[in-house]
Jmol script that loads the backbone (N, CA, C; Angstrom):
load data "model"
ATOM      1  N   MET A   1      12.238   5.755  26.680  1.00  0.00           N
ATOM      2  CA  MET A   1      12.460   6.069  25.273  1.00  0.00           C
ATOM      3  C   MET A   1      11.633   5.128  24.408  1.00  0.00           C
ATOM      4  N   THR A   2      10.917   5.677  23.461  1.00  0.00           N
ATOM      5  CA  THR A   2      10.107   4.848  22.589  1.00  0.00           C
ATOM      6  C   THR A   2      11.011   4.163  21.562  1.00  0.00           C
ATOM      7  N   ALA A   3      10.631   2.953  21.167  1.00  0.00           N
ATOM      8  CA  ALA A   3      11.346   2.184  20.148  1.00  0.00           C
ATOM      9  C   ALA A   3      11.496   3.029  18.892  1.00  0.00           C
ATOM     10  N   VAL A   4      12.654   2.975  18.320  1.00  0.00           N
ATOM     11  CA  VAL A   4      12.947   3.770  17.102  1.00  0.00           C
ATOM     12  C   VAL A   4      13.227   2.791  15.990  1.00  0.00           C
ATOM     13  N   LYS A   5      12.529   3.008  14.847  1.00  0.00           N
ATOM     14  CA  LYS A   5      12.705   2.125  13.669  1.00  0.00           C
ATOM     15  C   LYS A   5      14.175   2.143  13.244  1.00  0.00           C
ATOM     16  N   ASP A   6      14.690   0.968  12.934  1.00  0.00           N
ATOM     17  CA  ASP A   6      16.023   0.779  12.382  1.00  0.00           C
ATOM     18  C   ASP A   6      17.151   1.078  13.394  1.00  0.00           C
ATOM     19  N   LYS A   7      16.841   1.155  14.694  1.00  0.00           N
ATOM     20  CA  LYS A   7      17.842   1.380  15.720  1.00  0.00           C
ATOM     21  C   LYS A   7      18.673   0.137  15.864  1.00  0.00           C
ATOM     22  N   ILE A   8      19.991   0.202  15.738  1.00  0.00           N
ATOM     23  CA  ILE A   8      20.833  -0.940  15.746  1.00  0.00           C
ATOM     24  C   ILE A   8      20.937  -1.571  17.153  1.00  0.00           C
ATOM     25  N   TRP A   9      21.076  -0.725  18.169  1.00  0.00           N
ATOM     26  CA  TRP A   9      21.184  -1.233  19.533  1.00  0.00           C
ATOM     27  C   TRP A   9      19.973  -0.732  20.341  1.00  0.00           C
ATOM     28  N   MET A  10      19.255  -1.661  21.000  1.00  0.00           N
ATOM     29  CA  MET A  10      18.101  -1.261  21.803  1.00  0.00           C
ATOM     30  C   MET A  10      18.274  -1.983  23.145  1.00  0.00           C
ATOM     31  N   LYS A  11      18.605  -1.170  24.176  1.00  0.00           N
ATOM     32  CA  LYS A  11      18.745  -1.713  25.520  1.00  0.00           C
ATOM     33  C   LYS A  11      17.373  -1.980  26.140  1.00  0.00           C
ATOM     34  N   ASP A  12      17.256  -3.010  26.925  1.00  0.00           N
ATOM     35  CA  ASP A  12      15.988  -3.361  27.580  1.00  0.00           C
ATOM     36  C   ASP A  12      15.404  -2.168  28.320  1.00  0.00           C
ATOM     37  N   SER A  13      16.254  -1.399  28.990  1.00  0.00           N
ATOM     38  CA  SER A  13      15.793  -0.266  29.788  1.00  0.00           C
ATOM     39  C   SER A  13      15.204   0.857  28.932  1.00  0.00           C
ATOM     40  N   GLU A  14      15.409   0.849  27.646  1.00  0.00           N
ATOM     41  CA  GLU A  14      14.907   1.888  26.737  1.00  0.00           C
ATOM     42  C   GLU A  14      13.507   1.560  26.209  1.00  0.00           C
ATOM     43  N   ALA A  15      13.043   0.341  26.408  1.00  0.00           N
ATOM     44  CA  ALA A  15      11.722  -0.047  25.873  1.00  0.00           C
ATOM     45  C   ALA A  15      10.604   0.504  26.793  1.00  0.00           C
ATOM     46  N   ASP A  16       9.616   1.136  26.155  1.00  0.00           N
ATOM     47  CA  ASP A  16       8.488   1.661  26.918  1.00  0.00           C
ATOM     48  C   ASP A  16       7.478   0.558  27.170  1.00  0.00           C
ATOM     49  N   ASN A  17       6.740   0.706  28.260  1.00  0.00           N
ATOM     50  CA  ASN A  17       5.656  -0.232  28.610  1.00  0.00           C
ATOM     51  C   ASN A  17       4.341   0.343  28.166  1.00  0.00           C
ATOM     52  N   PHE A  18       3.533  -0.483  27.464  1.00  0.00           N
ATOM     53  CA  PHE A  18       2.188  -0.077  27.039  1.00  0.00           C
ATOM     54  C   PHE A  18       1.244  -1.149  27.511  1.00  0.00           C
ATOM     55  N   GLU A  19       0.095  -0.725  28.070  1.00  0.00           N
ATOM     56  CA  GLU A  19      -0.908  -1.703  28.485  1.00  0.00           C
ATOM     57  C   GLU A  19      -1.682  -2.158  27.240  1.00  0.00           C
ATOM     58  N   ALA A  20      -1.446  -3.396  26.849  1.00  0.00           N
ATOM     59  CA  ALA A  20      -2.088  -3.959  25.621  1.00  0.00           C
ATOM     60  C   ALA A  20      -3.504  -4.445  25.946  1.00  0.00           C
ATOM     61  N   ALA A  21      -3.679  -4.987  27.139  1.00  0.00           N
ATOM     62  CA  ALA A  21      -4.997  -5.445  27.662  1.00  0.00           C
ATOM     63  C   ALA A  21      -4.816  -5.586  29.160  1.00  0.00           C
ATOM     64  N   GLU A  22      -5.919  -5.818  29.824  1.00  0.00           N
ATOM     65  CA  GLU A  22      -5.804  -5.971  31.311  1.00  0.00           C
ATOM     66  C   GLU A  22      -4.871  -7.132  31.624  1.00  0.00           C
ATOM     67  N   GLY A  23      -3.819  -6.807  32.376  1.00  0.00           N
ATOM     68  CA  GLY A  23      -2.829  -7.818  32.776  1.00  0.00           C
ATOM     69  C   GLY A  23      -1.770  -8.157  31.732  1.00  0.00           C
ATOM     70  N   VAL A  24      -1.722  -7.345  30.647  1.00  0.00           N
ATOM     71  CA  VAL A  24      -0.758  -7.593  29.589  1.00  0.00           C
ATOM     72  C   VAL A  24      -0.008  -6.300  29.323  1.00  0.00           C
ATOM     73  N   THR A  25       1.337  -6.337  29.440  1.00  0.00           N
ATOM     74  CA  THR A  25       2.170  -5.203  29.121  1.00  0.00           C
ATOM     75  C   THR A  25       2.956  -5.502  27.863  1.00  0.00           C
ATOM     76  N   ARG A  26       2.886  -4.579  26.877  1.00  0.00           N
ATOM     77  CA  ARG A  26       3.593  -4.719  25.578  1.00  0.00           C
ATOM     78  C   ARG A  26       4.823  -3.870  25.592  1.00  0.00           C
ATOM     79  N   ARG A  27       5.942  -4.420  25.094  1.00  0.00           N
ATOM     80  CA  ARG A  27       7.215  -3.667  25.007  1.00  0.00           C
ATOM     81  C   ARG A  27       7.776  -3.922  23.604  1.00  0.00           C
ATOM     82  N   ILE A  28       7.845  -2.868  22.807  1.00  0.00           N
ATOM     83  CA  ILE A  28       8.463  -2.995  21.454  1.00  0.00           C
ATOM     84  C   ILE A  28       9.928  -2.970  21.622  1.00  0.00           C
ATOM     85  N   LYS A  29      10.556  -4.039  21.182  1.00  0.00           N
ATOM     86  CA  LYS A  29      12.019  -4.233  21.375  1.00  0.00           C
ATOM     87  C   LYS A  29      12.821  -3.642  20.202  1.00  0.00           C
ATOM     88  N   SER A  30      12.429  -3.983  18.982  1.00  0.00           N
ATOM     89  CA  SER A  30      13.221  -3.548  17.831  1.00  0.00           C
ATOM     90  C   SER A  30      12.369  -3.734  16.594  1.00  0.00           C
ATOM     91  N   TYR A  31      12.561  -2.867  15.568  1.00  0.00           N
ATOM     92  CA  TYR A  31      11.824  -3.080  14.346  1.00  0.00           C
ATOM     93  C   TYR A  31      12.396  -2.360  13.146  1.00  0.00           C
ATOM     94  N   THR A  32      12.073  -2.939  11.974  1.00  0.00           N
ATOM     95  CA  THR A  32      12.314  -2.307  10.666  1.00  0.00           C
ATOM     96  C   THR A  32      10.988  -2.364   9.915  1.00  0.00           C
ATOM     97  N   ASP A  33      10.951  -1.898   8.703  1.00  0.00           N
ATOM     98  CA  ASP A  33       9.707  -2.025   7.949  1.00  0.00           C
ATOM     99  C   ASP A  33       9.283  -3.477   7.763  1.00  0.00           C
ATOM    100  N   GLU A  34      10.273  -4.358   7.675  1.00  0.00           N
ATOM    101  CA  GLU A  34       9.981  -5.753   7.329  1.00  0.00           C
ATOM    102  C   GLU A  34       9.795  -6.660   8.539  1.00  0.00           C
ATOM    103  N   LEU A  35      10.227  -6.247   9.737  1.00  0.00           N
ATOM    104  CA  LEU A  35      10.269  -7.175  10.872  1.00  0.00           C
ATOM    105  C   LEU A  35      10.144  -6.382  12.162  1.00  0.00           C
ATOM    106  N   MET A  36       9.466  -7.016  13.151  1.00  0.00           N
ATOM    107  CA  MET A  36       9.287  -6.379  14.470  1.00  0.00           C
ATOM    108  C   MET A  36       9.359  -7.462  15.574  1.00  0.00           C
ATOM    109  N   VAL A  37      10.016  -7.101  16.700  1.00  0.00           N
ATOM    110  CA  VAL A  37      10.075  -7.985  17.869  1.00  0.00           C
ATOM    111  C   VAL A  37       9.398  -7.239  19.022  1.00  0.00           C
ATOM    112  N   VAL A  38       8.406  -7.922  19.639  1.00  0.00           N
ATOM    113  CA  VAL A  38       7.627  -7.361  20.733  1.00  0.00           C
ATOM    114  C   VAL A  38       7.593  -8.338  21.905  1.00  0.00           C
ATOM    115  N   GLU A  39       7.863  -7.850  23.075  1.00  0.00           N
ATOM    116  CA  GLU A  39       7.795  -8.589  24.323  1.00  0.00           C
ATOM    117  C   GLU A  39       6.453  -8.318  24.961  1.00  0.00           C
ATOM    118  N   ASN A  40       5.733  -9.376  25.366  1.00  0.00           N
ATOM    119  CA  ASN A  40       4.443  -9.221  26.058  1.00  0.00           C
ATOM    120  C   ASN A  40       4.540  -9.909  27.399  1.00  0.00           C
ATOM    121  N   ILE A  41       4.321  -9.133  28.441  1.00  0.00           N
ATOM    122  CA  ILE A  41       4.407  -9.669  29.828  1.00  0.00           C
ATOM    123  C   ILE A  41       2.962  -9.892  30.300  1.00  0.00           C
ATOM    124  N   PHE A  42       2.619 -11.156  30.637  1.00  0.00           N
ATOM    125  CA  PHE A  42       1.267 -11.529  31.026  1.00  0.00           C
ATOM    126  C   PHE A  42       1.211 -11.877  32.491  1.00  0.00           C
ATOM    127  N   ARG A  43       0.138 -11.472  33.133  1.00  0.00           N
ATOM    128  CA  ARG A  43      -0.203 -11.914  34.489  1.00  0.00           C
ATOM    129  C   ARG A  43      -1.201 -13.064  34.360  1.00  0.00           C
ATOM    130  N   LYS A  44      -1.147 -13.975  35.327  1.00  0.00           N
ATOM    131  CA  LYS A  44      -2.052 -15.117  35.318  1.00  0.00           C
ATOM    132  C   LYS A  44      -3.506 -14.644  35.163  1.00  0.00           C
ATOM    133  N   GLY A  45      -4.234 -15.306  34.284  1.00  0.00           N
ATOM    134  CA  GLY A  45      -5.612 -14.949  33.984  1.00  0.00           C
ATOM    135  C   GLY A  45      -5.819 -13.959  32.879  1.00  0.00           C
ATOM    136  N   ALA A  46      -4.749 -13.255  32.464  1.00  0.00           N
ATOM    137  CA  ALA A  46      -4.863 -12.284  31.367  1.00  0.00           C
ATOM    138  C   ALA A  46      -5.237 -12.974  30.089  1.00  0.00           C
ATOM    139  N   VAL A  47      -5.950 -12.271  29.219  1.00  0.00           N
ATOM    140  CA  VAL A  47      -6.443 -12.837  27.981  1.00  0.00           C
ATOM    141  C   VAL A  47      -5.901 -12.025  26.783  1.00  0.00           C
ATOM    142  N   GLY A  48      -5.379 -12.736  25.822  1.00  0.00           N
ATOM    143  CA  GLY A  48      -5.079 -12.137  24.519  1.00  0.00           C
ATOM    144  C   GLY A  48      -6.278 -12.516  23.640  1.00  0.00           C
ATOM    145  N   SER A  49      -7.223 -11.623  23.431  1.00  0.00           N
ATOM    146  CA  SER A  49      -8.461 -11.934  22.728  1.00  0.00           C
ATOM    147  C   SER A  49      -8.168 -12.516  21.337  1.00  0.00           C
ATOM    148  N   VAL A  50      -9.054 -13.411  20.887  1.00  0.00           N
ATOM    149  CA  VAL A  50      -8.921 -13.991  19.561  1.00  0.00           C
ATOM    150  C   VAL A  50      -9.032 -12.856  18.534  1.00  0.00           C
ATOM    151  N   HIS A  51      -8.075 -12.805  17.620  1.00  0.00           N
ATOM    152  CA  HIS A  51      -7.983 -11.802  16.587  1.00  0.00           C
ATOM    153  C   HIS A  51      -7.212 -12.346  15.411  1.00  0.00           C
ATOM    154  N   SER A  52      -7.163 -11.589  14.356  1.00  0.00           N
ATOM    155  CA  SER A  52      -6.262 -11.901  13.234  1.00  0.00           C
ATOM    156  C   SER A  52      -5.753 -10.563  12.668  1.00  0.00           C
ATOM    157  N   HIS A  53      -4.704 -10.678  11.864  1.00  0.00           N
ATOM    158  CA  HIS A  53      -4.092  -9.465  11.281  1.00  0.00           C
ATOM    159  C   HIS A  53      -3.334  -9.863  10.005  1.00  0.00           C
ATOM    160  N   PRO A  54      -3.002  -8.876   9.172  1.00  0.00           N
ATOM    161  CA  PRO A  54      -2.304  -9.215   7.919  1.00  0.00           C
ATOM    162  C   PRO A  54      -0.789  -9.337   8.060  1.00  0.00           C
ATOM    163  N   HIS A  55      -0.344  -9.968   9.141  1.00  0.00           N
ATOM    164  CA  HIS A  55       1.088 -10.150   9.401  1.00  0.00           C
ATOM    165  C   HIS A  55       1.293 -11.604   9.754  1.00  0.00           C
ATOM    166  N   THR A  56       2.417 -12.138   9.311  1.00  0.00           N
ATOM    167  CA  THR A  56       2.838 -13.433   9.806  1.00  0.00           C
ATOM    168  C   THR A  56       3.480 -13.208  11.184  1.00  0.00           C
ATOM    169  N   GLN A  57       3.172 -14.090  12.131  1.00  0.00           N
ATOM    170  CA  GLN A  57       3.659 -13.899  13.492  1.00  0.00           C
ATOM    171  C   GLN A  57       4.186 -15.239  14.007  1.00  0.00           C
ATOM    172  N   ILE A  58       5.370 -15.212  14.626  1.00  0.00           N
ATOM    173  CA  ILE A  58       5.879 -16.313  15.357  1.00  0.00           C
ATOM    174  C   ILE A  58       5.955 -15.867  16.828  1.00  0.00           C
ATOM    175  N   THR A  59       5.430 -16.708  17.719  1.00  0.00           N
ATOM    176  CA  THR A  59       5.469 -16.424  19.167  1.00  0.00           C
ATOM    177  C   THR A  59       6.330 -17.449  19.834  1.00  0.00           C
ATOM    178  N   TYR A  60       7.275 -16.968  20.627  1.00  0.00           N
ATOM    179  CA  TYR A  60       8.181 -17.784  21.422  1.00  0.00           C
ATOM    180  C   TYR A  60       7.818 -17.612  22.888  1.00  0.00           C
ATOM    181  N   VAL A  61       7.560 -18.676  23.598  1.00  0.00           N
ATOM    182  CA  VAL A  61       7.226 -18.612  25.002  1.00  0.00           C
ATOM    183  C   VAL A  61       8.546 -18.545  25.806  1.00  0.00           C
ATOM    184  N   VAL A  62       8.832 -17.381  26.393  1.00  0.00           N
ATOM    185  CA  VAL A  62      10.001 -17.145  27.204  1.00  0.00           C
ATOM    186  C   VAL A  62       9.819 -17.818  28.582  1.00  0.00           C
ATOM    187  N   SER A  63       8.665 -17.615  29.145  1.00  0.00           N
ATOM    188  CA  SER A  63       8.379 -18.169  30.461  1.00  0.00           C
ATOM    189  C   SER A  63       6.879 -18.268  30.675  1.00  0.00           C
ATOM    190  N   GLY A  64       6.442 -19.035  31.665  1.00  0.00           N
ATOM    191  CA  GLY A  64       5.033 -19.148  31.986  1.00  0.00           C
ATOM    192  C   GLY A  64       4.352 -20.302  31.277  1.00  0.00           C
ATOM    193  N   LYS A  65       3.034 -20.268  31.381  1.00  0.00           N
ATOM    194  CA  LYS A  65       2.198 -21.338  30.804  1.00  0.00           C
ATOM    195  C   LYS A  65       0.963 -20.664  30.211  1.00  0.00           C
ATOM    196  N   PHE A  66       0.626 -21.045  28.970  1.00  0.00           N
ATOM    197  CA  PHE A  66      -0.458 -20.401  28.230  1.00  0.00           C
ATOM    198  C   PHE A  66      -1.343 -21.442  27.530  1.00  0.00           C
ATOM    199  N   GLU A  67      -2.609 -21.112  27.408  1.00  0.00           N
ATOM    200  CA  GLU A  67      -3.480 -21.908  26.562  1.00  0.00           C
ATOM    201  C   GLU A  67      -3.727 -21.085  25.298  1.00  0.00           C
ATOM    202  N   PHE A  68      -3.260 -21.567  24.175  1.00  0.00           N
ATOM    203  CA  PHE A  68      -3.341 -20.860  22.907  1.00  0.00           C
ATOM    204  C   PHE A  68      -4.399 -21.535  22.011  1.00  0.00           C
ATOM    205  N   THR A  69      -5.177 -20.718  21.318  1.00  0.00           N
ATOM    206  CA  THR A  69      -6.071 -21.210  20.275  1.00  0.00           C
ATOM    207  C   THR A  69      -5.608 -20.594  18.980  1.00  0.00           C
ATOM    208  N   ILE A  70      -5.285 -21.443  18.002  1.00  0.00           N
ATOM    209  CA  ILE A  70      -4.889 -20.956  16.695  1.00  0.00           C
ATOM    210  C   ILE A  70      -5.706 -21.664  15.633  1.00  0.00           C
ATOM    211  N   ASN A  71      -6.474 -20.890  14.904  1.00  0.00           N
ATOM    212  CA  ASN A  71      -7.321 -21.403  13.815  1.00  0.00           C
ATOM    213  C   ASN A  71      -8.247 -22.503  14.368  1.00  0.00           C
ATOM    214  N   GLY A  72      -8.760 -22.323  15.576  1.00  0.00           N
ATOM    215  CA  GLY A  72      -9.732 -23.246  16.171  1.00  0.00           C
ATOM    216  C   GLY A  72      -9.147 -24.412  16.945  1.00  0.00           C
ATOM    217  N   GLU A  73      -7.825 -24.582  16.918  1.00  0.00           N
ATOM    218  CA  GLU A  73      -7.170 -25.667  17.664  1.00  0.00           C
ATOM    219  C   GLU A  73      -6.568 -25.074  18.936  1.00  0.00           C
ATOM    220  N   THR A  74      -6.804 -25.722  20.088  1.00  0.00           N
ATOM    221  CA  THR A  74      -6.292 -25.239  21.391  1.00  0.00           C
ATOM    222  C   THR A  74      -5.276 -26.168  21.965  1.00  0.00           C
ATOM    223  N   ARG A  75      -4.162 -25.621  22.422  1.00  0.00           N
ATOM    224  CA  ARG A  75      -3.078 -26.363  23.070  1.00  0.00           C
ATOM    225  C   ARG A  75      -2.489 -25.572  24.198  1.00  0.00           C
ATOM    226  N   THR A  76      -1.908 -26.274  25.151  1.00  0.00           N
ATOM    227  CA  THR A  76      -1.163 -25.635  26.250  1.00  0.00           C
ATOM    228  C   THR A  76       0.315 -25.566  25.872  1.00  0.00           C
ATOM    229  N   VAL A  77       0.927 -24.395  26.057  1.00  0.00           N
ATOM    230  CA  VAL A  77       2.346 -24.217  25.728  1.00  0.00           C
ATOM    231  C   VAL A  77       3.104 -23.660  26.956  1.00  0.00           C
ATOM    232  N   THR A  78       4.386 -23.951  26.964  1.00  0.00           N
ATOM    233  CA  THR A  78       5.250 -23.514  28.081  1.00  0.00           C
ATOM    234  C   THR A  78       6.582 -23.043  27.506  1.00  0.00           C
ATOM    235  N   ALA A  79       7.479 -22.622  28.411  1.00  0.00           N
ATOM    236  CA  ALA A  79       8.753 -22.040  28.022  1.00  0.00           C
ATOM    237  C   ALA A  79       9.475 -22.885  26.979  1.00  0.00           C
ATOM    238  N   GLY A  80       9.961 -22.214  25.920  1.00  0.00           N
ATOM    239  CA  GLY A  80      10.690 -22.879  24.835  1.00  0.00           C
ATOM    240  C   GLY A  80       9.838 -23.245  23.662  1.00  0.00           C
ATOM    241  N   ASP A  81       8.509 -23.273  23.819  1.00  0.00           N
ATOM    242  CA  ASP A  81       7.592 -23.571  22.714  1.00  0.00           C
ATOM    243  C   ASP A  81       7.434 -22.377  21.764  1.00  0.00           C
ATOM    244  N   THR A  82       7.135 -22.655  20.512  1.00  0.00           N
ATOM    245  CA  THR A  82       6.837 -21.624  19.561  1.00  0.00           C
ATOM    246  C   THR A  82       5.605 -21.942  18.797  1.00  0.00           C
ATOM    247  N   MET A  83       4.924 -20.895  18.298  1.00  0.00           N
ATOM    248  CA  MET A  83       3.711 -21.016  17.495  1.00  0.00           C
ATOM    249  C   MET A  83       3.842 -20.161  16.264  1.00  0.00           C
ATOM    250  N   LEU A  84       3.397 -20.648  15.122  1.00  0.00           N
ATOM    251  CA  LEU A  84       3.359 -19.897  13.866  1.00  0.00           C
ATOM    252  C   LEU A  84       1.930 -19.518  13.567  1.00  0.00           C
ATOM    253  N   LYS A  85       1.721 -18.241  13.336  1.00  0.00           N
ATOM    254  CA  LYS A  85       0.373 -17.720  12.981  1.00  0.00           C
ATOM    255  C   LYS A  85       0.530 -16.947  11.690  1.00  0.00           C
ATOM    256  N   LYS A  86       0.121 -17.579  10.585  1.00  0.00           N
ATOM    257  CA  LYS A  86       0.236 -16.886   9.321  1.00  0.00           C
ATOM    258  C   LYS A  86      -0.826 -15.808   9.200  1.00  0.00           C
ATOM    259  N   ASN A  87      -0.609 -14.875   8.292  1.00  0.00           N
ATOM    260  CA  ASN A  87      -1.504 -13.720   8.160  1.00  0.00           C
ATOM    261  C   ASN A  87      -2.960 -14.181   7.965  1.00  0.00           C
ATOM    262  N   GLY A  88      -3.858 -13.506   8.683  1.00  0.00           N
ATOM    263  CA  GLY A  88      -5.257 -13.798   8.541  1.00  0.00           C
ATOM    264  C   GLY A  88      -5.787 -14.943   9.407  1.00  0.00           C
ATOM    265  N   ILE A  89      -4.908 -15.697  10.089  1.00  0.00           N
ATOM    266  CA  ILE A  89      -5.326 -16.813  10.932  1.00  0.00           C
ATOM    267  C   ILE A  89      -5.783 -16.328  12.302  1.00  0.00           C
ATOM    268  N   PRO A  90      -7.010 -16.672  12.741  1.00  0.00           N
ATOM    269  CA  PRO A  90      -7.430 -16.225  14.061  1.00  0.00           C
ATOM    270  C   PRO A  90      -6.640 -16.934  15.190  1.00  0.00           C
ATOM    271  N   HIS A  91      -6.270 -16.179  16.191  1.00  0.00           N
ATOM    272  CA  HIS A  91      -5.528 -16.727  17.309  1.00  0.00           C
ATOM    273  C   HIS A  91      -5.722 -15.888  18.544  1.00  0.00           C
ATOM    274  N   GLY A  92      -5.500 -16.504  19.721  1.00  0.00           N
ATOM    275  CA  GLY A  92      -5.636 -15.805  20.993  1.00  0.00           C
ATOM    276  C   GLY A  92      -5.142 -16.738  22.084  1.00  0.00           C
ATOM    277  N   CYS A  93      -5.056 -16.211  23.336  1.00  0.00           N
ATOM    278  CA  CYS A  93      -4.517 -17.037  24.407  1.00  0.00           C
ATOM    279  C   CYS A  93      -5.079 -16.607  25.749  1.00  0.00           C
ATOM    280  N   VAL A  94      -4.904 -17.526  26.713  1.00  0.00           N
ATOM    281  CA  VAL A  94      -5.204 -17.220  28.122  1.00  0.00           C
ATOM    282  C   VAL A  94      -3.927 -17.617  28.869  1.00  0.00           C
ATOM    283  N   CYS A  95      -3.511 -16.706  29.783  1.00  0.00           N
ATOM    284  CA  CYS A  95      -2.307 -16.959  30.569  1.00  0.00           C
ATOM    285  C   CYS A  95      -2.676 -17.813  31.789  1.00  0.00           C
ATOM    286  N   LEU A  96      -2.056 -18.990  31.884  1.00  0.00           N
ATOM    287  CA  LEU A  96      -2.335 -19.922  33.000  1.00  0.00           C
ATOM    288  C   LEU A  96      -1.386 -19.706  34.141  1.00  0.00           C
ATOM    289  N   GLU A  97      -0.191 -19.215  33.888  1.00  0.00           N
ATOM    290  CA  GLU A  97       0.808 -18.854  34.913  1.00  0.00           C
ATOM    291  C   GLU A  97       1.536 -17.647  34.376  1.00  0.00           C
ATOM    292  N   ASP A  98       1.871 -16.660  35.259  1.00  0.00           N
ATOM    293  CA  ASP A  98       2.577 -15.464  34.825  1.00  0.00           C
ATOM    294  C   ASP A  98       3.635 -15.851  33.836  1.00  0.00           C
ATOM    295  N   GLY A  99       3.781 -15.032  32.744  1.00  0.00           N
ATOM    296  CA  GLY A  99       4.776 -15.398  31.796  1.00  0.00           C
ATOM    297  C   GLY A  99       5.069 -14.274  30.778  1.00  0.00           C
ATOM    298  N   ILE A 100       6.006 -14.577  29.897  1.00  0.00           N
ATOM    299  CA  ILE A 100       6.446 -13.619  28.892  1.00  0.00           C
ATOM    300  C   ILE A 100       6.406 -14.337  27.531  1.00  0.00           C
ATOM    301  N   LEU A 101       5.827 -13.613  26.554  1.00  0.00           N
ATOM    302  CA  LEU A 101       5.834 -14.105  25.144  1.00  0.00           C
ATOM    303  C   LEU A 101       6.641 -13.118  24.343  1.00  0.00           C
ATOM    304  N   LEU A 102       7.417 -13.642  23.423  1.00  0.00           N
ATOM    305  CA  LEU A 102       8.168 -12.824  22.453  1.00  0.00           C
ATOM    306  C   LEU A 102       7.536 -13.024  21.096  1.00  0.00           C
ATOM    307  N   ASP A 103       6.998 -11.951  20.529  1.00  0.00           N
ATOM    308  CA  ASP A 103       6.347 -12.031  19.190  1.00  0.00           C
ATOM    309  C   ASP A 103       7.264 -11.407  18.140  1.00  0.00           C
ATOM    310  N   ILE A 104       7.363 -12.097  17.004  1.00  0.00           N
ATOM    311  CA  ILE A 104       8.093 -11.624  15.864  1.00  0.00           C
ATOM    312  C   ILE A 104       7.076 -11.500  14.744  1.00  0.00           C
ATOM    313  N   PHE A 105       6.971 -10.282  14.175  1.00  0.00           N
ATOM    314  CA  PHE A 105       6.011  -9.991  13.121  1.00  0.00           C
ATOM    315  C   PHE A 105       6.703  -9.635  11.817  1.00  0.00           C
ATOM    316  N   SER A 106       6.127 -10.088  10.711  1.00  0.00           N
ATOM    317  CA  SER A 106       6.560  -9.666   9.392  1.00  0.00           C
ATOM    318  C   SER A 106       5.317  -9.405   8.552  1.00  0.00           C
ATOM    319  N   PRO A 107       5.194  -8.203   7.975  1.00  0.00           N
ATOM    320  CA  PRO A 107       6.012  -7.033   8.241  1.00  0.00           C
ATOM    321  C   PRO A 107       5.688  -6.475   9.647  1.00  0.00           C
ATOM    322  N   MET A 108       6.344  -5.389   9.984  1.00  0.00           N
ATOM    323  CA  MET A 108       6.145  -4.751  11.301  1.00  0.00           C
ATOM    324  C   MET A 108       4.689  -4.302  11.480  1.00  0.00           C
ATOM    325  N   ARG A 109       4.266  -4.161  12.734  1.00  0.00           N
ATOM    326  CA  ARG A 109       2.922  -3.759  13.083  1.00  0.00           C
ATOM    327  C   ARG A 109       2.897  -2.206  13.220  1.00  0.00           C
ATOM    328  N   GLU A 110       2.468  -1.541  12.174  1.00  0.00           N
ATOM    329  CA  GLU A 110       2.367  -0.074  12.217  1.00  0.00           C
ATOM    330  C   GLU A 110       1.429   0.372  13.334  1.00  0.00           C
ATOM    331  N   ASP A 111       0.368  -0.412  13.585  1.00  0.00           N
ATOM    332  CA  ASP A 111      -0.569  -0.013  14.608  1.00  0.00           C
ATOM    333  C   ASP A 111       0.020  -0.010  16.012  1.00  0.00           C
ATOM    334  N   PHE A 112       1.161  -0.692  16.188  1.00  0.00           N
ATOM    335  CA  PHE A 112       1.818  -0.684  17.491  1.00  0.00           C
ATOM    336  C   PHE A 112       2.659   0.576  17.704  1.00  0.00           C
ATOM    337  N   VAL A 113       3.021   1.269  16.703  1.00  0.00           N
ATOM    338  CA  VAL A 113       3.889   2.465  16.848  1.00  0.00           C
ATOM    339  C   VAL A 113       3.182   3.771  16.509  1.00  0.00           C
ATOM    340  N   ASN A 114       1.937   3.695  16.070  1.00  0.00           N
ATOM    341  CA  ASN A 114       1.201   4.940  15.733  1.00  0.00           C
ATOM    342  C   ASN A 114       0.176   5.220  16.820  1.00  0.00           C
TER     343      ASN A 114
END
end "model"
wireframe off; spacefill off
backbone 0.3
color backbone group
């Protein structure tokens, strides 16, 4: 089942898997016009290419190890770490160990559901 805007209850089993990039599976968990939660499952070596967008994004590292570059600064992050990426700031990552990232966007990413 595809994520439905404004759905109050969203079971994990209802989230569809989309290939976001080689080795990266995207799962839209829940969203409204103002907010979106997306789970990204990374395989070791997968790359989230450097990009920017007109959304503020907070990323929470659920598991794994990643090298993130945000606005030209690179750091290694692990489970429990968070990163803030304000709108228009270039960012990307390389997965160093299989892991999961949880992204929160404001406003929601229309390009993810269209």
